[in-house]
C-alpha positions, 0 to 999 in steps of 0.5 A: 818421702818426708823427713821428721821434724827432729831429723831435720833439727838434728841435721841443723844443729850438726851442720852449725858453725860460727861464723858462717863464712869463716868457722872457727867454731862447729859442732863436734864431729864424730871422732872429736865427740869419742875423744870427749867422752873418752876424756871424761871417762878416763879419771873415773876408770882404773887399771885396763879400763883406764889405759883403754879410754886414754887409748881411745882418746889419743886414737880419736884425737889423733883422727880428728886432728888429721882431718882438720889438718888435711880437710879443714874449712879454712886455714885456722882450722888445719892449723888447728889440726896441726897444732893438736898433731903437735900436742899429741907427738910431744905427749906420746913422747913424753908418755914413752919417755917415763 
């Protein structure tokens, strides 16, 4: 079974990470892509759509942060996940206080 060349290129981009031995930067995984899209949609929306986009941002960023903290490639990626978990907790606590 032959794999189309376009699919091979997409898989190569999805596996991209830099540097190769100790990845600090990598192609965003699906929860992070959803968080970025929701973050871009939040200022454009109003009312219920704004609240839904903001909720989707927090939910998907929380999933991404948990996955990085739990299953990150190295100590830097796990620390990055923990840092974003702390950011989410502080931001949600601040939002609930007001």
